[in-house]
C-alpha positions as CSV (number, residue, x, y, z in Angstrom):
1,X,22.4,-5.7,-11.6
2,X,22.2,-9.5,-11.2
3,X,18.4,-9.4,-11.6
4,X,18.6,-7.2,-14.7
5,X,20.8,-9.8,-16.4
6,X,19.2,-13.0,-15.1
7,X,15.6,-12.4,-14.2
8,X,12.8,-12.1,-16.8
9,X,10.6,-9.1,-16.2
10,X,6.9,-9.7,-15.6
11,X,4.8,-9.8,-18.7
12,X,3.2,-6.5,-19.6
13,X,-0.2,-8.2,-19.6
14,X,0.1,-8.9,-15.9
15,X,0.9,-5.2,-15.2
16,X,-1.6,-3.7,-17.7
17,X,-4.4,-6.2,-18.4
18,X,-6.2,-3.7,-20.6
19,X,-3.3,-3.5,-23.1
20,X,-3.9,-5.3,-26.4
21,X,-2.5,-8.8,-26.6
22,X,-0.3,-8.0,-29.6
23,X,1.2,-5.0,-27.9
24,X,2.0,-7.1,-24.8
25,X,3.7,-9.6,-27.0
26,X,5.8,-6.9,-28.7
27,X,6.8,-5.3,-25.4
28,X,7.7,-8.6,-23.9
29,X,9.8,-9.5,-27.0
30,X,11.6,-6.2,-26.7
31,X,12.6,-7.2,-23.1
32,X,13.8,-10.7,-24.0
33,X,17.1,-11.7,-22.6
34,X,18.2,-13.5,-25.7
35,X,18.9,-11.1,-28.7
36,X,17.5,-13.6,-31.2
37,X,14.1,-13.3,-29.5
38,X,14.0,-9.5,-29.7
39,X,12.9,-7.4,-32.7
40,X,15.7,-7.0,-35.2
41,X,15.4,-3.3,-35.7
42,X,13.8,-0.1,-34.5
43,X,11.9,0.1,-37.8
44,X,10.4,-3.4,-37.1
45,X,9.2,-2.1,-33.7
46,X,7.8,1.1,-35.3
47,X,6.0,-0.9,-37.9
48,X,4.4,-3.2,-35.3
49,X,3.5,-0.3,-33.0
50,X,1.8,1.5,-35.9
51,X,-1.0,-1.0,-35.8
52,X,-1.8,0.0,-32.2
53,X,-1.6,3.8,-32.7
54,X,-3.8,4.2,-35.8
55,X,-6.8,6.3,-35.0
56,X,-5.8,6.6,-31.3
57,X,-5.5,9.7,-29.2
58,X,-2.3,9.1,-27.2
59,X,-3.2,11.6,-24.5
60,X,-6.5,9.8,-23.9
61,X,-4.8,6.4,-23.8
62,X,-2.2,7.7,-21.2
63,X,-5.0,9.3,-19.1
64,X,-6.9,6.0,-19.1
65,X,-3.8,4.1,-18.1
66,X,-3.1,6.5,-15.2
67,X,-6.7,6.3,-14.0
68,X,-6.8,2.5,-14.1
69,X,-3.5,2.3,-12.2
70,X,-4.8,4.7,-9.5
71,X,-8.1,2.8,-9.2
72,X,-6.1,-0.3,-8.6
73,X,-3.9,1.4,-6.1
74,X,-0.8,0.9,-8.2
75,X,1.9,3.5,-8.5
76,X,2.1,5.4,-11.7
77,X,5.4,6.0,-13.4
78,X,3.9,8.2,-16.2
79,X,5.4,11.5,-17.0
80,X,2.7,14.1,-16.9
81,X,2.6,17.7,-18.0
82,X,2.9,20.3,-15.2
83,X,-0.4,22.2,-14.6
């Protein structure tokens, strides 16, 4: 619990280097310890996320992320559909 309150999480870019820079900034801001550094509303987050989802196939993006993580030997915490 102490770390959750006091430690800054690693930047998304360090965990997923293929992620767009703007998306990394958004996620990092959402995890900011100080409320004034976080987005003010869910609609603000949704608006900013829209720029990254237009014309994208979410299933393909998730599959690429899982593949990249496995190639790097990193654990994947993605939820996948049962086959």
